[in-house]
N, C-alpha and C positions, 0 to 999 in steps of 0.2 A: 626522840626518846618518848615523848608524850604520845605520839601516834602508836608506838609499840605497846605502851601501857594500855591503850584502849583496843588495839586491834592486832596485836602481835600473834605469833603462832600459838595456837591452843588456848587463847584467851577467850573463854566463853563461860556461860552459866554462873554459878554462885561464886566463883573465884574472882570475878571481875571486881576491880577496885580494891583488892587486898594487897598487903605487903608482899605476899608471895608473887603476885603479878608484877609488882614493881621490880622485884629481883629478877624475874624472868625477862622483863623488858630490857634491863641492863645486860643480862646475859646474852639475849638475842642480838642486841646492838654490838656488844664486844666481840662475839664469836662470828657474826655473819655480816655486819654492816660497817664496822669500823675499818677505816683505811689501813692498809699495811704497806710496808716498804720491803720489797723483795731485794735482798742483798745479793751481791755478786756470788754466783755459784749456787744459789738456792732458788727453787721455784717459788711462785706466789703461794702455792698450796703449803709448801714446807714452811714458809715465813708465817703464814696464818696459823698453822699448827703450833709453831714455836711461840707465837703471841698468846694463843689460847692456853697453853699449858704453863710455861714458866714466865711468860712475858707480860707485856703491857695490858693485854685483855684480861689476864688473870688478876693483875693488880687492880684494875678497874672493878672487876666483879667483887673482889674482897672489900674494897672501899665502899661499894654500893651496899653490900651486906651489912657492914658495920654501921653505915649511916641509916639504913632502913631499920635495923634492930634498935638503934639509939632512938629514932623517931617513934618506934612502936613500944619503946621501953621494955625491950626483951633483952635479957642477958645471954650472951653466947658462951658456950663452953669453951675452955681453952683448947687450942689445937695442939 
């Protein structure tokens, strides 16, 4: 995660070291690096997509957003 914070996809210029980059690092990890379990009858791609949309990767990204907003003392609008 720390490596993605410093050198993840698109991390360059003035955004380096910001809360936005922290969220992007979590998103890159959750969507592209986090291990997935392909269940019987589903391809690895289908299992990854399911994780990204309603599954564990989606939950991880929501938790990261809440933690980063809390640390930055930013109030998020209700969804």
